[in-house]
OpenMM code with the backbone's topology and positions (N, CA, C; nanometers):
from openmm import Vec3, app, unit

residues = "UNK UNK UNK UNK UNK UNK UNK UNK UNK UNK UNK UNK UNK UNK UNK UNK UNK UNK UNK UNK UNK UNK UNK UNK UNK UNK UNK UNK UNK UNK UNK UNK UNK UNK UNK UNK UNK UNK UNK UNK UNK UNK UNK UNK UNK UNK UNK UNK UNK UNK UNK UNK UNK UNK UNK UNK UNK UNK UNK UNK UNK UNK UNK UNK UNK UNK UNK UNK UNK UNK UNK UNK UNK UNK UNK UNK UNK UNK UNK UNK UNK UNK UNK UNK UNK UNK UNK UNK UNK UNK UNK UNK UNK UNK UNK UNK UNK UNK UNK UNK UNK UNK UNK UNK UNK UNK UNK UNK UNK UNK UNK UNK UNK UNK UNK UNK UNK UNK UNK UNK UNK UNK UNK UNK UNK UNK UNK UNK UNK UNK UNK UNK UNK UNK UNK UNK UNK UNK UNK UNK UNK UNK UNK UNK UNK UNK UNK UNK UNK UNK UNK UNK UNK UNK UNK UNK UNK UNK".split()
positions = [
    Vec3(6.2859, 8.4372, 14.9384),
    Vec3(6.3531, 8.3390, 14.8570),
    Vec3(6.4946, 8.3873, 14.8265),
    Vec3(6.5930, 8.3052, 14.8537),
    Vec3(6.7316, 8.3406, 14.8288),
    Vec3(6.7623, 8.3280, 14.6799),
    Vec3(6.8344, 8.4248, 14.6298),
    Vec3(6.8712, 8.4198, 14.4894),
    Vec3(6.9928, 8.3307, 14.4727),
    Vec3(7.0055, 8.2729, 14.3549),
    Vec3(7.1156, 8.1802, 14.3284),
    Vec3(7.2337, 8.2553, 14.2699),
    Vec3(7.3500, 8.1975, 14.2872),
    Vec3(7.4683, 8.2502, 14.2213),
    Vec3(7.4587, 8.2154, 14.0736),
    Vec3(7.5229, 8.2946, 13.9890),
    Vec3(7.5153, 8.2690, 13.8452),
    Vec3(7.6016, 8.1502, 13.8054),
    Vec3(7.6989, 8.1168, 13.8852),
    Vec3(7.7866, 8.0033, 13.8560),
    Vec3(7.7735, 7.9003, 13.9678),
    Vec3(7.7445, 7.7774, 13.9300),
    Vec3(7.7112, 7.6712, 14.0260),
    Vec3(7.8254, 7.6411, 14.1233),
    Vec3(7.9405, 7.6033, 14.0716),
    Vec3(8.0515, 7.5627, 14.1588),
    Vec3(8.1103, 7.6827, 14.2338),
    Vec3(8.1224, 7.7946, 14.1661),
    Vec3(8.1728, 7.9157, 14.2303),
    Vec3(8.0799, 7.9570, 14.3445),
    Vec3(7.9500, 7.9467, 14.3231),
    Vec3(7.8523, 7.9810, 14.4265),
    Vec3(7.8657, 7.8951, 14.5504),
    Vec3(7.8917, 7.7643, 14.5291),
    Vec3(7.9088, 7.6750, 14.6444),
    Vec3(8.0318, 7.7134, 14.7257),
    Vec3(8.1401, 7.7467, 14.6558),
    Vec3(8.2627, 7.7865, 14.7253),
    Vec3(8.2403, 7.9181, 14.8007),
    Vec3(8.1734, 8.0135, 14.7373),
    Vec3(8.1462, 8.1413, 14.8034),
    Vec3(8.0577, 8.1224, 14.9264),
    Vec3(7.9563, 8.0379, 14.9164),
    Vec3(7.8707, 8.0107, 15.0330),
    Vec3(7.9512, 7.9509, 15.1483),
    Vec3(8.0399, 7.8566, 15.1138),
    Vec3(8.1195, 7.7929, 15.2180),
    Vec3(8.2142, 7.8940, 15.2834),
    Vec3(8.2799, 7.9766, 15.2031),
    Vec3(8.3791, 8.0684, 15.2590),
    Vec3(8.3180, 8.1889, 15.3290),
    Vec3(8.1949, 8.2243, 15.2977),
    Vec3(8.1342, 8.3326, 15.3768),
    Vec3(8.1122, 8.2852, 15.5198),
    Vec3(8.0796, 8.1577, 15.5362),
    Vec3(8.0657, 8.1020, 15.6712),
    Vec3(8.2025, 8.0835, 15.7372),
    Vec3(8.2984, 8.0293, 15.6609),
    Vec3(8.4322, 8.0034, 15.7145),
    Vec3(8.4984, 8.1330, 15.7607),
    Vec3(8.4908, 8.2378, 15.6781),
    Vec3(8.5551, 8.3638, 15.7129),
    Vec3(8.4875, 8.4292, 15.8333),
    Vec3(8.3551, 8.4259, 15.8379),
    Vec3(8.2848, 8.4836, 15.9528),
    Vec3(8.3224, 8.4093, 16.0816),
    Vec3(8.3299, 8.2783, 16.0761),
    Vec3(8.3679, 8.2000, 16.1944),
    Vec3(8.5130, 8.2254, 16.2344),
    Vec3(8.6024, 8.2406, 16.1355),
    Vec3(8.7431, 8.2674, 16.1666),
    Vec3(8.7588, 8.4058, 16.2295),
    Vec3(8.6835, 8.5035, 16.1821),
    Vec3(8.6886, 8.6377, 16.2418),
    Vec3(8.6416, 8.6315, 16.3868),
    Vec3(8.5343, 8.5577, 16.4122),
    Vec3(8.4860, 8.5423, 16.5501),
    Vec3(8.5912, 8.4741, 16.6371),
    Vec3(8.6564, 8.3718, 16.5806),
    Vec3(8.7575, 8.2992, 16.6560),
    Vec3(8.8759, 8.3900, 16.6896),
    Vec3(8.9178, 8.4727, 16.5948),
    Vec3(9.0302, 8.5636, 16.6182),
    Vec3(8.9943, 8.6733, 16.7188),
    Vec3(8.8687, 8.7169, 16.7182),
    Vec3(8.8236, 8.8171, 16.8153),
    Vec3(8.8338, 8.7610, 16.9567),
    Vec3(8.8028, 8.6323, 16.9714),
    Vec3(8.8195, 8.5600, 17.0971),
    Vec3(8.7353, 8.6179, 17.2111),
    Vec3(8.6148, 8.6618, 17.1778),
    Vec3(8.5190, 8.7083, 17.2788),
    Vec3(8.3822, 8.6550, 17.2376),
    Vec3(8.3579, 8.5255, 17.2589),
    Vec3(8.2378, 8.4613, 17.2029),
    Vec3(8.1049, 8.5162, 17.2515),
    Vec3(8.1001, 8.5728, 17.3702),
    Vec3(7.9711, 8.6202, 17.4204),
    Vec3(7.9516, 8.7703, 17.3995),
    Vec3(8.0464, 8.8362, 17.3336),
    Vec3(8.0345, 8.9808, 17.3147),
    Vec3(7.9318, 9.0137, 17.2071),
    Vec3(7.8776, 9.1325, 17.2139),
    Vec3(7.7800, 9.1725, 17.1126),
    Vec3(7.8473, 9.1882, 16.9767),
    Vec3(7.9749, 9.2235, 16.9739),
    Vec3(8.0470, 9.2326, 16.8467),
    Vec3(8.0581, 9.0952, 16.7821),
    Vec3(8.0967, 8.9962, 16.8586),
    Vec3(8.1090, 8.8609, 16.8051),
    Vec3(7.9751, 8.8076, 16.7549),
    Vec3(7.8704, 8.8356, 16.8301),
    Vec3(7.7373, 8.7898, 16.7897),
    Vec3(7.6884, 8.8605, 16.6636),
    Vec3(7.7395, 8.9795, 16.6364),
    Vec3(7.6930, 9.0556, 16.5207),
    Vec3(7.7645, 9.0171, 16.3907),
    Vec3(7.8728, 8.9431, 16.3976),
    Vec3(7.9514, 8.9089, 16.2781),
    Vec3(7.8788, 8.8026, 16.1973),
    Vec3(7.8546, 8.8350, 16.0706),
    Vec3(7.7891, 8.7393, 15.9818),
    Vec3(7.8281, 8.7667, 15.8371),
    Vec3(7.8258, 8.6606, 15.7574),
    Vec3(7.8532, 8.6725, 15.6146),
    Vec3(7.7213, 8.6763, 15.5393),
    Vec3(7.7132, 8.7659, 15.4413),
    Vec3(7.5912, 8.7774, 15.3607),
    Vec3(7.6290, 8.7816, 15.2135),
    Vec3(7.5461, 8.7197, 15.1328),
    Vec3(7.5639, 8.7215, 14.9886),
    Vec3(7.5334, 8.8609, 14.9370),
    Vec3(7.6113, 8.9077, 14.8406),
    Vec3(7.5876, 9.0380, 14.7791),
    Vec3(7.4759, 9.0259, 14.6770),
    Vec3(7.3848, 9.1200, 14.6754),
    Vec3(7.2726, 9.1159, 14.5812),
    Vec3(7.3200, 9.1470, 14.4401),
    Vec3(7.2789, 9.0631, 14.3484),
    Vec3(7.3086, 9.0871, 14.2085),
    Vec3(7.4525, 9.0619, 14.1679),
    Vec3(7.5325, 9.0066, 14.2558),
    Vec3(7.6736, 8.9815, 14.2263),
    Vec3(7.7133, 8.8459, 14.2808),
    Vec3(7.8170, 8.7892, 14.2217),
    Vec3(7.8749, 8.6681, 14.2777),
    Vec3(7.9796, 8.7110, 14.3789),
    Vec3(7.9441, 8.7085, 14.5051),
    Vec3(8.0356, 8.7493, 14.6105),
    Vec3(7.9632, 8.7549, 14.7434),
    Vec3(8.0375, 8.7867, 14.8480),
    Vec3(7.9787, 8.7992, 14.9808),
    Vec3(8.0495, 8.9099, 15.0567),
    Vec3(7.9841, 8.9557, 15.1604),
    Vec3(8.0411, 9.0560, 15.2489),
    Vec3(8.0311, 9.0082, 15.3921),
    Vec3(8.1199, 9.0563, 15.4745),
    Vec3(8.1162, 9.0256, 15.6173),
    Vec3(8.0666, 9.1523, 15.6872),
    Vec3(7.9614, 9.1375, 15.7660),
    Vec3(7.8991, 9.2509, 15.8337),
    Vec3(7.9080, 9.2317, 15.9848),
    Vec3(7.9225, 9.3456, 16.0555),
    Vec3(7.9302, 9.3437, 16.2015),
    Vec3(7.8917, 9.4810, 16.2540),
    Vec3(7.8829, 9.4946, 16.3843),
    Vec3(7.8561, 9.6248, 16.4451),
    Vec3(7.9603, 9.7260, 16.3972),
    Vec3(7.9186, 9.8517, 16.3899),
    Vec3(8.0043, 9.9578, 16.3358),
    Vec3(8.1403, 9.9673, 16.4049),
    Vec3(8.1429, 9.9484, 16.5343),
    Vec3(8.2679, 9.9687, 16.6065),
    Vec3(8.3684, 9.8555, 16.5854),
    Vec3(8.3293, 9.7511, 16.5133),
    Vec3(8.4211, 9.6403, 16.4867),
    Vec3(8.5466, 9.6844, 16.4133),
    Vec3(8.5315, 9.7749, 16.3177),
    Vec3(8.6490, 9.8249, 16.2455),
    Vec3(8.7393, 9.9065, 16.3369),
    Vec3(8.6795, 9.9794, 16.4323),
    Vec3(8.7605, 10.0549, 16.5276),
    Vec3(8.8390, 9.9623, 16.6192),
    Vec3(8.7778, 9.8520, 16.6581),
    Vec3(8.8479, 9.7537, 16.7415),
    Vec3(8.9637, 9.6944, 16.6614),
    Vec3(8.9387, 9.6639, 16.5340),
    Vec3(9.0415, 9.6053, 16.4483),
    Vec3(9.1567, 9.7028, 16.4244),
    Vec3(9.1259, 9.8274, 16.3921),
    Vec3(9.2275, 9.9242, 16.3525),
    Vec3(9.2857, 10.0036, 16.4684),
    Vec3(9.2169, 10.0061, 16.5811),
    Vec3(9.2626, 10.0855, 16.6938),
    Vec3(9.2338, 10.2327, 16.6710),
    Vec3(9.2925, 10.3163, 16.7542),
    Vec3(9.2718, 10.4610, 16.7423),
    Vec3(9.4016, 10.5301, 16.7817),
    Vec3(9.4439, 10.6239, 16.6988),
    Vec3(9.5669, 10.6959, 16.7304),
    Vec3(9.5389, 10.8016, 16.8373),
    Vec3(9.6423, 10.8367, 16.9088),
    Vec3(9.6305, 10.9404, 17.0110),
    Vec3(9.6123, 11.0758, 16.9443),
    Vec3(9.5582, 11.1707, 17.0196),
    Vec3(9.5488, 11.3064, 16.9685),
    Vec3(9.4107, 11.3665, 16.9795),
    Vec3(9.3110, 11.3039, 16.9241),
    Vec3(9.1768, 11.3620, 16.9237),
    Vec3(9.0934, 11.3009, 17.0363),
    Vec3(9.0169, 11.3854, 17.1026),
    Vec3(8.9318, 11.3392, 17.2125),
    Vec3(8.8117, 11.2634, 17.1542),
    Vec3(8.7856, 11.1406, 17.2005),
    Vec3(8.6725, 11.0634, 17.1485),
    Vec3(8.5383, 11.1179, 17.1995),
    Vec3(8.4272, 11.0803, 17.1345),
    Vec3(8.2955, 11.1273, 17.1800),
    Vec3(8.2610, 11.0718, 17.3182),
    Vec3(8.2367, 11.1600, 17.4133),
    Vec3(8.2096, 11.1211, 17.5518),
    Vec3(8.0775, 11.0436, 17.5612),
    Vec3(7.9783, 11.0793, 17.4798),
    Vec3(7.8492, 11.0086, 17.4841),
    Vec3(7.8655, 10.8609, 17.4496),
    Vec3(7.9512, 10.8311, 17.3524),
    Vec3(7.9729, 10.6901, 17.3156),
    Vec3(8.0451, 10.6156, 17.4267),
    Vec3(8.1342, 10.6834, 17.4950),
    Vec3(8.2039, 10.6211, 17.6086),
    Vec3(8.1047, 10.5947, 17.7217),
    Vec3(8.0131, 10.6888, 17.7469),
    Vec3(7.9101, 10.6681, 17.8494),
    Vec3(7.8243, 10.5470, 17.8152),
    Vec3(7.7839, 10.5359, 17.6894),
    Vec3(7.7048, 10.4198, 17.6460),
    Vec3(7.7820, 10.2907, 17.6702),
    Vec3(7.9115, 10.2916, 17.6389),
    Vec3(7.9958, 10.1738, 17.6577),
    Vec3(8.0064, 10.1382, 17.8060),
    Vec3(8.0216, 10.2395, 17.8922),
    Vec3(8.0315, 10.2170, 18.0376),
    Vec3(7.9034, 10.1511, 18.0887),
    Vec3(7.7883, 10.2039, 18.0469),
    Vec3(7.6599, 10.1492, 18.0926),
    Vec3(7.6392, 10.0089, 18.0371),
    Vec3(7.6670, 9.9907, 17.9063),
    Vec3(7.6459, 9.8615, 17.8402),
    Vec3(7.7311, 9.7509, 17.9030),
    Vec3(7.8539, 9.7858, 17.9423),
    Vec3(7.9451, 9.6864, 17.9991),
    Vec3(7.9461, 9.6854, 18.1520),
    Vec3(7.8591, 9.7651, 18.2114),
    Vec3(7.8446, 9.7694, 18.3569),
    Vec3(7.9787, 9.7949, 18.4264),
    Vec3(8.0499, 9.8948, 18.3777),
    Vec3(8.1795, 9.9312, 18.4351),
    Vec3(8.1559, 10.0086, 18.5644),
    Vec3(8.2208, 9.9647, 18.6702),
    Vec3(8.2077, 10.0304, 18.8002),
    Vec3(8.3350, 10.1079, 18.8294),
    Vec3(8.3249, 10.2384, 18.8565),
    Vec3(8.4447, 10.3169, 18.8882),
    Vec3(8.5037, 10.2740, 19.0217),
    Vec3(8.6349, 10.2754, 19.0293),
    Vec3(8.7016, 10.2338, 19.1525),
    Vec3(8.7205, 10.3491, 19.2502),
    Vec3(8.7550, 10.4658, 19.1998),
    Vec3(8.7897, 10.5751, 19.2905),
    Vec3(8.6836, 10.6834, 19.2979),
    Vec3(8.5912, 10.6845, 19.2031),
    Vec3(8.4881, 10.7881, 19.2035),
    Vec3(8.3659, 10.7347, 19.2769),
    Vec3(8.3061, 10.8176, 19.3605),
    Vec3(8.1861, 10.7787, 19.4340),
    Vec3(8.0718, 10.7591, 19.3344),
    Vec3(8.0275, 10.6333, 19.3165),
    Vec3(7.9256, 10.6051, 19.2152),
    Vec3(7.7857, 10.6495, 19.2546),
    Vec3(7.7664, 10.6977, 19.3744),
    Vec3(7.6340, 10.7448, 19.4135),
    Vec3(7.6016, 10.8799, 19.3495),
    Vec3(7.7038, 10.9511, 19.3079),
    Vec3(7.6818, 11.0811, 19.2460),
    Vec3(7.6395, 11.0648, 19.1002),
    Vec3(7.5442, 11.1486, 19.0546),
    Vec3(7.5031, 11.1402, 18.9148),
    Vec3(7.6131, 11.1798, 18.8181),
    Vec3(7.7086, 11.2595, 18.8633),
    Vec3(7.8160, 11.3032, 18.7750),
    Vec3(7.9265, 11.1990, 18.7618),
    Vec3(7.9181, 11.0908, 18.8367),
    Vec3(8.0234, 10.9895, 18.8336),
    Vec3(8.0393, 10.9295, 18.6937),
    Vec3(7.9300, 10.9063, 18.6264),
    Vec3(7.9361, 10.8519, 18.4913),
    Vec3(8.0077, 10.9487, 18.3977),
    Vec3(7.9752, 11.0752, 18.4057),
    Vec3(8.0394, 11.1769, 18.3214),
    Vec3(8.1881, 11.1890, 18.3535),
    Vec3(8.2211, 11.1835, 18.4834),
    Vec3(8.3617, 11.1931, 18.5227),
    Vec3(8.4412, 11.0740, 18.4703),
    Vec3(8.3840, 10.9555, 18.4860),
    Vec3(8.4520, 10.8351, 18.4393),
    Vec3(8.4682, 10.8380, 18.2876),
    Vec3(8.3639, 10.8779, 18.2167),
    Vec3(8.3712, 10.8867, 18.0704),
    Vec3(8.4777, 10.9876, 18.0284),
    Vec3(8.4863, 11.0993, 18.0986),
    Vec3(8.5875, 11.2001, 18.0671),
    Vec3(8.7280, 11.1434, 18.0877),
    Vec3(8.7490, 11.0744, 18.1997),
    Vec3(8.8815, 11.0194, 18.2292),
    Vec3(8.9230, 10.9148, 18.1262),
    Vec3(8.8288, 10.8294, 18.0877),
    Vec3(8.8589, 10.7284, 17.9851),
    Vec3(8.8896, 10.7978, 17.8519),
    Vec3(8.8088, 10.8973, 17.8163),
    Vec3(8.8312, 10.9715, 17.6923),
    Vec3(8.9662, 11.0418, 17.6914),
    Vec3(9.0039, 11.0994, 17.8054),
    Vec3(9.1341, 11.1678, 17.8147),
    Vec3(9.2478, 11.0682, 17.7943),
    Vec3(9.2345, 10.9496, 17.8531),
    Vec3(9.3367, 10.8471, 17.8353),
    Vec3(9.3469, 10.8038, 17.6887),
    Vec3(9.2315, 10.7868, 17.6238),
    Vec3(9.2314, 10.7494, 17.4827),
    Vec3(9.2952, 10.8598, 17.3983),
    Vec3(9.2645, 10.9848, 17.4288),
    Vec3(9.3210, 11.0952, 17.3503),
    Vec3(9.4722, 11.1073, 17.3714),
    Vec3(9.5207, 11.0666, 17.4864),
    Vec3(9.6652, 11.0740, 17.5131),
    Vec3(9.7402, 10.9515, 17.4609),
    Vec3(9.6839, 10.8339, 17.4832),
    Vec3(9.7552, 10.7096, 17.4508),
    Vec3(9.7051, 10.6397, 17.3248),
    Vec3(9.5803, 10.6659, 17.2870),
    Vec3(9.5208, 10.5922, 17.1760),
    Vec3(9.4715, 10.4560, 17.2235),
    Vec3(9.4291, 10.3739, 17.1286),
    Vec3(9.3846, 10.2372, 17.1584),
    Vec3(9.4615, 10.1436, 17.0667),
    Vec3(9.5249, 10.0438, 17.1247),
    Vec3(9.6026, 9.9476, 17.0478),
    Vec3(9.5104, 9.8649, 16.9567),
    Vec3(9.5474, 9.8490, 16.8284),
    Vec3(9.4635, 9.7695, 16.7374),
    Vec3(9.4684, 9.6212, 16.7723),
    Vec3(9.3566, 9.5523, 16.7493),
    Vec3(9.3486, 9.4086, 16.7759),
    Vec3(9.3828, 9.3286, 16.6496),
    Vec3(9.3497, 9.3807, 16.5333),
    Vec3(9.3779, 9.3207, 16.4016),
    Vec3(9.3154, 9.1830, 16.3827),
    Vec3(9.2023, 9.1573, 16.4472),
    Vec3(9.1374, 9.0264, 16.4353),
    Vec3(9.0857, 9.0013, 16.2942),
    Vec3(9.0409, 9.1047, 16.2239),
    Vec3(8.9916, 9.0882, 16.0868),
    Vec3(9.1084, 9.0573, 15.9935),
    Vec3(9.2165, 9.1322, 16.0075),
    Vec3(9.3329, 9.1139, 15.9216),
    Vec3(9.3920, 8.9736, 15.9364),
    Vec3(9.4021, 8.9260, 16.0587),
    Vec3(9.4575, 8.7928, 16.0843),
    Vec3(9.3685, 8.6863, 16.0220),
    Vec3(9.2363, 8.7000, 16.0381),
    Vec3(9.1430, 8.6018, 15.9815),
    Vec3(9.1522, 8.5996, 15.8294),
    Vec3(9.1585, 8.7151, 15.7672),
    Vec3(9.1686, 8.7207, 15.6208),
    Vec3(9.3003, 8.6588, 15.5752),
    Vec3(9.4092, 8.6881, 15.6443),
    Vec3(9.5390, 8.6304, 15.6081),
    Vec3(9.5380, 8.4787, 15.6171),
    Vec3(9.4616, 8.4234, 15.7094),
    Vec3(9.4560, 8.2779, 15.7238),
    Vec3(9.3650, 8.2115, 15.6207),
    Vec3(9.2550, 8.2763, 15.5869),
    Vec3(9.1541, 8.2146, 15.4999),
    Vec3(9.1793, 8.2428, 15.3514),
    Vec3(9.2309, 8.3591, 15.3195),
    Vec3(9.2399, 8.4056, 15.1814),
    Vec3(9.3210, 8.3163, 15.0867),
    Vec3(9.4377, 8.2627, 15.1245),
    Vec3(9.5122, 8.1807, 15.0282),
    Vec3(9.4351, 8.0567, 14.9802),
    Vec3(9.3751, 7.9846, 15.0717),
    Vec3(9.2985, 7.8646, 15.0344),
    Vec3(9.1724, 7.9038, 14.9589),
    Vec3(9.1070, 8.0111, 15.0012),
    Vec3(8.9858, 8.0564, 14.9341),
    Vec3(9.0151, 8.0943, 14.7891),
    Vec3(9.1279, 8.1597, 14.7649),
    Vec3(9.1647, 8.2001, 14.6293),
    Vec3(9.1826, 8.0789, 14.5391),
    Vec3(9.2503, 7.9784, 14.5880),
    Vec3(9.2721, 7.8561, 14.5093),
    Vec3(9.1393, 7.7857, 14.4831),
    Vec3(9.0576, 7.7710, 14.5867),
    Vec3(8.9282, 7.7040, 14.5705),
    Vec3(8.8372, 7.7800, 14.4743),
    Vec3(8.8367, 7.9126, 14.4813),
    Vec3(8.7552, 7.9925, 14.3888),
    Vec3(8.8038, 7.9796, 14.2453),
    Vec3(8.9350, 7.9795, 14.2256),
    Vec3(8.9899, 7.9643, 14.0903),
    Vec3(8.9517, 7.8285, 14.0319),
    Vec3(8.9629, 7.7236, 14.1117),
    Vec3(8.9264, 7.5895, 14.0640),
    Vec3(8.7771, 7.5799, 14.0338),
    Vec3(8.6951, 7.6368, 14.1190),
    Vec3(8.5497, 7.6339, 14.0968),
    Vec3(8.5124, 7.7124, 13.9717),
    Vec3(8.5763, 7.8259, 13.9517),
    Vec3(8.5476, 7.9061, 13.8330),
    Vec3(8.5902, 7.8322, 13.7071),
    Vec3(8.7033, 7.7612, 13.7140),
    Vec3(8.7480, 7.6796, 13.5988),
    Vec3(8.6458, 7.5702, 13.5672),
    Vec3(8.5913, 7.5068, 13.6690),
    Vec3(8.4891, 7.4032, 13.6460),
    Vec3(8.3641, 7.4634, 13.5831),
    Vec3(8.3199, 7.5792, 13.6339),
    Vec3(8.2031, 7.6474, 13.5762),
    Vec3(8.2287, 7.6852, 13.4307),
    Vec3(8.3455, 7.7383, 13.4039),
    Vec3(8.3800, 7.7789, 13.2677),
    Vec3(8.3875, 7.6580, 13.1755),
    Vec3(8.4460, 7.5511, 13.2228),
    Vec3(8.4563, 7.4286, 13.1438),
    Vec3(8.3179, 7.3732, 13.1103),
    Vec3(8.2280, 7.3721, 13.2083),
    Vec3(8.0921, 7.3228, 13.1834),
    Vec3(8.0185, 7.4118, 13.0837),
    Vec3(8.0367, 7.5420, 13.0951),
    Vec3(7.9722, 7.6354, 13.0031),
    Vec3(8.0233, 7.6136, 12.8602),
    Vec3(8.1549, 7.5963, 12.8470),
    Vec3(8.2118, 7.5725, 12.7138),
    Vec3(8.1679, 7.4371, 12.6566),
    Vec3(8.1584, 7.3355, 12.7431),
    Vec3(8.1124, 7.2043, 12.6972),
    Vec3(7.9682, 7.2110, 12.6460),
    Vec3(7.8842, 7.2892, 12.7097),
    Vec3(7.7458, 7.3050, 12.6654),
    Vec3(7.7382, 7.3843, 12.5355),
    Vec3(7.8244, 7.4853, 12.5228),
    Vec3(7.8226, 7.5711, 12.4038),
    Vec3(7.8791, 7.5019, 12.2815),
    Vec3(7.9708, 7.4098, 12.3016),
    Vec3(8.0323, 7.3379, 12.1894),
    Vec3(8.0226, 7.1869, 12.2126),
    Vec3(7.9041, 7.1278, 12.1974),
    Vec3(7.8868, 6.9850, 12.2280),
    Vec3(7.9561, 6.8921, 12.1290),
    Vec3(7.9811, 6.9380, 12.0078),
    Vec3(8.0406, 6.8477, 11.9078),
    Vec3(8.1921, 6.8604, 11.9010),
    Vec3(8.2497, 6.9525, 11.9761),
    Vec3(8.3965, 6.9703, 11.9726),
    Vec3(8.4657, 6.8532, 12.0406),
    Vec3(8.5870, 6.8265, 11.9950),
    Vec3(8.6665, 6.7179, 12.0545),
    Vec3(8.7101, 6.7579, 12.1937),
    Vec3(8.7028, 6.6624, 12.2831),
    Vec3(8.7500, 6.6856, 12.4198),
    Vec3(8.8822, 6.6127, 12.4364),
    Vec3(8.9804, 6.6823, 12.4923),
    Vec3(9.1109, 6.6178, 12.5067),
    Vec3(9.1410, 6.5825, 12.6478),
] * unit.nanometer
topology = app.Topology()
chain = topology.addChain("A")
for resn in residues:
    res = topology.addResidue(resn, chain)
    for name in ("N", "CA", "C"):
        topology.addAtom(name, app.Element.getBySymbol(name[0]), res)
C-alpha cells in the first residue's frame, strides 16, 4: 500500500514532477533502449514529502564524466565490453587474452584523456526545476490556505 503525502495539493504536484523529471532525464540521455535509460525512475521518499530519481550507479559517472589521470578498474571495463558486445578491430579475438588487452587499451585511453561529461541530468533539472518550483509553491499555498480555513472556520475571509 502506497503511503500518502501529508499535503494533498503538494503531493499531487510532487507525483506529477517525479514522472516528468524522470522522463526528461531519459529524453536528455537520448538512448531509449539502454539499460541506464530503463533504470531511471522517480520514487517517493518514505516519511517525507518529496521524491528521488534513481538509476544505475554509473549514471552519475556518465553525467559528470571522468578526469584524466587515474587508471579505471579494468574488471568494470571488461564487463562493459562483454555487456555491449564490443568487438576489437585490431586484436585477434580468438585469443583469450584479447578481452584483457582491449580492456587495458580502453582503460589507458581513459586515464590519459578522461571521459567527456554528458550532463543529461543537469540539463533535465535546469529545464524542469523553474516550473516545478512555481507549481510546488502554489500547491503549498493552497494546502496552507485549506489548513488555515479548517483551523479558523469563523474568521472573516477576504
